[in-house]
C-alpha positions as CSV (number, residue, x, y, z in Angstrom):
1,X,7.8,-11.3,2.7
2,X,6.1,-9.8,-0.3
3,X,3.4,-8.2,1.8
4,X,5.9,-6.5,4.1
5,X,8.1,-5.3,1.3
6,X,5.1,-3.9,-0.6
7,X,3.9,-2.1,2.6
8,X,7.3,-0.4,3.0
9,X,7.1,1.0,-0.6
10,X,3.4,1.7,-0.9
11,X,2.3,5.2,-1.6
12,X,-1.1,6.9,-1.0
13,X,-3.8,5.9,-2.0
14,X,-2.6,2.3,-2.1
15,X,-4.9,0.2,0.1
16,X,-4.1,-2.8,2.3
17,X,-6.3,-4.9,-0.1
18,X,-4.2,-3.8,-3.1
19,X,-0.9,-4.6,-1.3
20,X,-2.2,-8.0,-0.2
21,X,-3.4,-8.9,-3.7
22,X,-0.1,-8.0,-5.3
23,X,1.7,-9.9,-2.6
24,X,-0.4,-13.0,-3.4
25,X,0.2,-12.7,-7.1
26,X,4.0,-12.5,-6.4
27,X,3.9,-15.5,-4.0
28,X,1.9,-17.7,-6.4
29,X,4.4,-16.7,-9.2
30,X,7.4,-17.5,-7.0
31,X,5.9,-20.9,-6.2
32,X,5.1,-21.7,-9.8
33,X,1.4,-21.7,-9.2
34,X,-1.5,-20.3,-11.2
35,X,-1.7,-16.7,-9.9
36,X,-5.2,-16.3,-11.3
37,X,-6.4,-17.7,-8.0
38,X,-5.0,-14.8,-6.0
39,X,-8.1,-12.6,-6.1
40,X,-10.4,-15.4,-5.0
41,X,-8.0,-16.5,-2.3
42,X,-7.8,-12.9,-0.9
43,X,-11.6,-12.6,-1.1
44,X,-12.0,-15.7,1.0
45,X,-9.5,-14.4,3.5
46,X,-11.1,-11.0,3.8
47,X,-14.6,-12.5,4.2
48,X,-13.3,-14.7,7.0
49,X,-12.1,-11.7,9.1
50,X,-15.5,-11.4,10.8
51,X,-15.1,-14.9,12.2
52,X,-11.6,-14.4,13.6
53,X,-11.7,-14.6,17.4
54,X,-10.6,-11.8,19.7
55,X,-7.9,-12.3,22.3
56,X,-9.7,-13.5,25.4
57,X,-9.1,-10.2,27.3
58,X,-10.0,-7.8,24.6
59,X,-13.8,-7.3,25.1
60,X,-13.6,-6.9,28.8
61,X,-10.5,-4.7,28.5
62,X,-12.1,-2.3,26.0
63,X,-15.2,-2.1,28.2
64,X,-13.1,-1.2,31.2
65,X,-11.2,1.5,29.4
66,X,-14.3,2.8,27.7
67,X,-15.9,3.4,31.1
68,X,-13.6,6.4,31.6
69,X,-12.1,7.2,28.1
70,X,-13.0,7.4,24.5
71,X,-11.9,4.2,22.7
72,X,-11.2,3.8,19.0
73,X,-9.9,1.2,16.7
74,X,-6.4,1.7,15.2
75,X,-5.5,-0.7,12.4
76,X,-3.1,-1.0,9.5
77,X,-5.8,-2.3,7.2
78,X,-8.5,-0.6,5.1
79,X,-11.4,0.9,7.0
80,X,-13.7,-1.5,5.1
81,X,-11.8,-4.5,6.4
82,X,-11.5,-3.1,9.9
83,X,-15.3,-2.7,10.0
84,X,-15.7,-6.5,9.5
85,X,-13.7,-7.4,12.6
86,X,-15.3,-8.3,16.0
87,X,-13.2,-5.5,17.6
88,X,-15.0,-2.9,15.5
89,X,-18.3,-3.8,17.2
90,X,-16.8,-3.0,20.6
91,X,-16.1,0.7,19.9
92,X,-18.2,3.7,19.0
93,X,-18.0,4.2,15.2
94,X,-17.8,8.0,15.7
């Protein structure tokens, strides 16, 4: 809930990382936990993005579309984080 609320009120140049970190701080506080772990927890989550599987039809679907059209990656996360995903490797970086 904190993440969605912060996304609605974020202003440029707030990054997805910044929103997520603040959301974790708030969640840990709400739960009565030590919020000093928030940065480390977010780091672990962001590092794991490269290991997240794609939906089964994504790789073939992108290849099919790319045969006739330019294909790009649209995401609501930071470019840095999007570059870590498996989907990023399926599109031309340009």
